[in-house]
C-alpha positions, 0 to 999 in steps of 0.5 A, a space after each residue: 413112283 407109286 407108294 406100297 399103301 397105293 398098292 395096297 388100295 389098288 389090289 383091294 376088292 374095297 378100293 372106292 371107299 377106301 379111296 374115299 377114306 383117302 381123300 377125306 384125310 387129305 381134305 381133312 374132312 375127319 369128322 365122322 371117323 374115329 381117329 385115335 393116336 399111334 403111341 410113341 409117336 408125334 401127330 401121327 393117328 390111324 384110323 380102322 375100317 374093317 381090318 384095314 388101319 390107315 396111318 397118317 401124319 398131321 402136318 401143318 400143311 395138310 395131312 400125309 398118308 403113311 401107310 394102309 395095310 391090314 390089321 396083322 400088317 401095318 405097324 411093321 416098319 412104321 
């Protein structure tokens, strides 16, 4: 099943760069990004790139992508 954030990446013109960010999150290679924790959530963080936000959750077995969307739509439905 394709998730909403995967559909967003497939349609976006900067798809290849967003795919690199997703791979870095999945492999926990995060030192080159400015990561900010989300208020009101535990172990949930965001990476900002241009006007796009990638929200992910750090769990013991790795990182889980929650959402990828633009600045205005990312926080709806979290």
